[in-house]
C-alpha positions in Angstrom: 79.2 32.1 187.8 81.9 33.4 186.1 84.3 32.2 188.5 83.7 28.5 188.4 86.6 26.4 188.2 86.6 23.2 185.9 88.7 20.2 187.0 88.3 18.3 183.6 91.2 18.8 181.3 89.1 17.8 178.4 86.2 20.5 179.4 89.2 23.0 180.0 90.5 22.6 176.3 87.0 22.2 174.6 86.1 25.4 176.3 89.7 27.3 174.9 89.4 25.9 171.3 85.5 27.0 171.2 86.8 30.6 172.1 89.3 30.7 169.5 87.1 29.4 167.0 84.7 32.1 167.8 87.1 34.4 167.4 88.4 32.9 164.0 84.9 33.3 162.7 84.8 37.0 163.8 82.0 37.1 166.2 81.9 40.3 168.0 84.1 40.7 171.4 80.9 40.6 173.4 79.9 36.6 171.7 83.6 35.6 172.0 83.1 36.7 175.7 79.5 35.4 176.9 79.2 32.4 174.9 82.2 30.8 176.6 81.1 31.4 180.1 77.5 29.9 179.5 79.4 26.7 177.7 81.8 26.8 180.9 78.4 26.7 183.2 77.3 23.8 181.4 80.2 21.8 181.8 80.3 22.8 185.2 77.2 21.1 185.8 78.2 18.0 184.0 81.2 17.5 186.3 78.8 18.0 189.4 76.5 15.3 187.6 79.9 13.0 187.0 79.8 13.3 183.6 83.4 13.5 182.1 82.9 12.9 178.8 80.7 14.3 176.1 79.2 10.9 174.8 77.7 10.1 178.2 75.6 13.8 177.6 71.9 12.6 177.1 68.8 14.9 176.2 67.9 14.2 179.6 71.0 15.9 180.8 70.1 18.9 178.9 66.4 18.9 180.4 67.8 18.7 183.6 70.5 21.5 183.2 67.7 24.0 182.1 65.2 23.0 184.8 68.4 24.2 187.3 68.9 27.5 185.1 65.2 28.2 185.3 65.2 27.5 189.5 68.5 29.8 189.9 67.6 33.0 191.4 68.8 36.2 189.7 71.6 37.5 191.2 71.1 40.8 190.1 67.1 41.2 190.1 64.6 39.9 192.3 63.0 36.4 190.4 64.4 34.1 188.3 66.6 34.0 185.3 64.9 35.9 182.6 64.0 34.2 179.0 66.2 35.9 177.4 69.2 34.6 179.5 68.2 31.3 179.2 68.2 31.9 175.2 71.8 32.8 175.4 72.5 29.7 177.2 70.8 27.6 174.4 72.8 29.9 172.0 76.0 29.0 173.3 75.1 25.2 173.3 73.8 25.4 169.7 77.4 27.2 168.3 79.2 24.8 170.1 77.7 21.8 168.7 78.0 23.8 165.6 81.9 23.5 166.4 81.9 19.9 167.3 80.4 19.4 163.7 82.7 21.2 162.0 85.5 19.6 163.8 84.1 16.1 163.1 83.0 15.2 166.4 79.9 12.9 166.5 79.4 11.9 170.1 77.3 14.9 171.2 74.1 13.5 169.5 71.6 15.5 171.7 68.4 17.7 170.1 68.0 21.2 171.3 65.4 23.8 170.4 65.2 26.1 166.9 66.9 23.1 165.3 66.3 25.0 162.4 69.2 27.4 163.1 71.6 27.0 160.4 74.7 24.5 161.1 76.6 25.7 158.5 76.6 29.3 158.1 78.5 30.9 155.0 81.5 32.8 155.6 82.1 34.9 152.8 86.2 34.7 151.3 87.6 36.9 148.6 89.0 35.5 145.5 92.9 36.3 144.8 91.3 38.0 141.7 89.1 40.3 144.2 92.0 41.0 146.4 94.1 42.4 143.3 91.0 44.5 142.4 90.9 46.0 145.7 94.7 46.8 145.8 94.4 48.5 142.2 91.5 50.2 143.6 94.0 51.9 146.0 95.6 54.0 143.1 92.3 55.6 142.5 90.6 55.4 146.2 91.0 59.7 147.3 92.6 62.9 145.5 95.1 62.8 148.0 98.0 60.3 147.7 98.6 60.0 151.6 95.3 58.6 151.8 95.7 56.4 148.6 99.4 55.0 150.1 97.4 54.5 153.8 94.9 52.6 152.2 97.3 50.1 150.4 99.1 49.8 153.7 95.6 48.8 155.5 95.2 45.7 152.8 98.7 45.1 153.3 98.7 44.4 157.4 95.3 43.2 157.3 95.5 40.7 154.0 99.3 40.1 153.2 100.3 39.9 157.5 97.0 38.6 158.5 96.1 40.6 161.4 93.3 41.0 163.7 91.4 44.0 163.6 92.2 45.1 167.1 96.1 44.0 166.3 96.2 46.2 162.7 94.6 49.3 165.4 97.4 48.9 168.2 100.2 48.2 165.4 102.9 51.0 166.0 105.3 52.4 164.1 108.2 50.9 166.1 106.7 47.3 165.3 107.7 47.5 162.0 111.2 45.7 161.9 112.6 47.1 158.4 115.8 45.5 159.2 114.6 42.2 160.1 111.6 41.9 157.3 109.4 40.9 160.4 106.2 42.6 161.9 105.9 42.4 165.8 102.6 41.8 167.2 102.0 42.6 170.5 100.0 40.4 173.2 96.8 41.1 173.2 93.5 40.0 174.9 93.7 36.0 174.7 96.2 36.5 172.2 100.3 35.4 172.2 102.7 38.0 170.9 104.2 37.1 167.5 106.4 37.9 164.6 104.9 38.1 161.2 107.4 37.9 158.2 106.9 40.2 155.3 108.3 40.0 151.8 110.2 42.9 150.3 107.2 43.8 148.0 105.0 44.5 150.9 107.8 46.0 152.9 107.8 48.8 150.2 104.4 49.1 150.4 104.5 50.1 154.3 107.5 51.9 153.7 105.8 54.2 151.4 103.0 55.1 153.6 105.2 55.3 156.6 107.9 58.1 154.9 106.2 59.4 152.3 102.4 59.6 153.7 101.9 59.2 157.4 103.3 62.4 158.4 101.1 64.2 156.2 98.2 63.4 158.5 97.6 66.1 161.3 99.8 65.5 164.2 101.0 62.1 163.0 104.4 63.3 164.5 102.9 63.2 167.9 101.2 59.6 167.7 102.7 56.3 167.9 100.3 54.5 166.1 101.2 53.4 162.9 97.9 53.9 161.5 96.9 57.7 161.8 93.1 59.4 161.0 93.3 62.5 159.3 92.9 64.1 162.9 95.9 62.8 164.0 94.3 60.2 166.4 95.2 56.1 166.4 92.8 54.9 163.3 90.0 53.1 164.7 88.9 49.9 163.5 85.6 51.2 162.4 87.7 54.0 160.2 89.7 51.1 158.6 86.1 49.6 158.0 84.7 52.3 156.1 88.1 52.6 154.1 87.6 49.0 153.0 84.1 50.0 152.1 85.0 52.7 149.9 87.4 50.3 148.0 85.0 47.8 147.5 82.4 50.4 145.9 85.0 52.2 143.3 86.2 48.7 142.3 82.7 48.7 140.4 82.7 45.0 141.0 79.1 43.4 142.0 79.7 40.5 143.0 82.4 41.4 145.3 80.1 44.5 146.4 77.5 41.7 147.4 79.4 39.9 149.6 79.4 40.8 153.4 83.1 41.6 153.8 84.7 43.0 157.1 88.3 43.1 158.2 88.2 39.7 159.5 87.3 38.8 155.8 91.1 39.9 155.0 92.3 37.4 157.2 90.0 34.6 156.7 91.2 34.8 152.7 94.9 35.0 153.2 94.2 32.1 155.2 92.4 30.2 152.8 94.6 31.2 149.7 97.8 30.1 151.7 95.5 26.5 152.3 95.0 26.2 148.7 98.3 27.2 147.6 99.6 24.1 149.6 101.2 25.7 152.7 101.7 23.3 155.4 98.9 23.6 158.3 101.7 24.1 160.7 103.1 27.3 158.9 99.9 28.5 158.7 98.8 28.3 162.3 102.2 30.0 163.7 101.4 32.8 160.9 98.0 33.5 162.1 98.8 33.4 165.9 96.8 30.4 166.6 96.9 28.5 169.8 96.4 25.3 168.3 96.3 23.4 164.8 92.6 22.5 165.6 91.6 26.4 165.3 93.5 26.5 161.6 91.9 23.6 160.2 88.4 25.7 160.4 90.0 26.9 156.8 89.7 23.8 155.1 86.0 24.1 155.7 86.1 27.6 154.0 88.1 26.1 151.4 85.3 23.5 150.4 82.6 26.5 150.2 84.6 27.9 147.1 
C-alpha cells in the first residue's frame, strides 16, 4: 500500500503539509513516516469513492473505510489486519483532525473513536530568560573549557540558528561560512538545502569552539563533523540531548526543569521568539527551511499558549 498514487492535487498538498506539521511538532521519525502513509491510504479510498473534497466526508464514509480495512488480508501473515494496525489508522486520522483544527479548517465534521484524546496538545517553549540561563550555564557546565565551548556552540546552532536535530548532527566544519556570515544546511530527508544567516556575536561563539576547543577532542582532526564527541566521532543527537539536559539541571531553575525539553524545543523557541518580536512570517519560514507558510503558522498557536 506504500506505492499508492493520489490524483487529487488537494489531497497531495494536504498530505505534504500534514507530514511537515508532524515534523515541526517534533514527532519521532517513525511517526512522521507512518502516519502520513496511513492518511494517504484514506485519501486513496476517498478518490475511489469519487469524494474529491473533505467536506463531502461523512461518518458513514469513515465506517465504510474501516469496514474495508477489517476485511483486507494481511500481506505479511495469514488472516486480516491486526487491531494494532487498525488503531494506527485511527491515530493518523485523529492527528489529521487536530491538524485541520489548528489550521482553522471547519469542514471535516466527523466523529472518531476515543474522542477524549486531546486535540490541544501542549508544547513547552522556553522563555528568553530561560534561554539566557542556559547560555550562562555553559560557563560552568564542565571542568574542561573545551566542553563548555562546545555546549555554547550547540545552543547557538540549535537555538540561535534554529537547526533541526539531524541537521545539527550532520553539520560539517566546511558548512560554516565565516566570511559570508552564513551556515549551509545541506539537503536532508524531506528537507531543502538552505543558508542560515548568523550574526557576528554568534559567529564568534562558533569560532571559539572551532579554533580553541574542537581539536582538543580525541581524533577531531580526522573528522569532518563540526560537533565531535570525546571519542573523536560525529556527535550523536542523543549526546547533544544529554548535554542539553545537563545544562537544564545545573541552572537550578525548577520551572525550567519541570518542562519537557528536547533539542526540537530550542527550534520551537527561536521561532516563537521571532514571531513575538514581529518578524515577518515569510522570513521565519525561510529561516526554518519550511516548504510553506502554512507550516510556519503553527507557531502562532504556540504564542497563544504563553
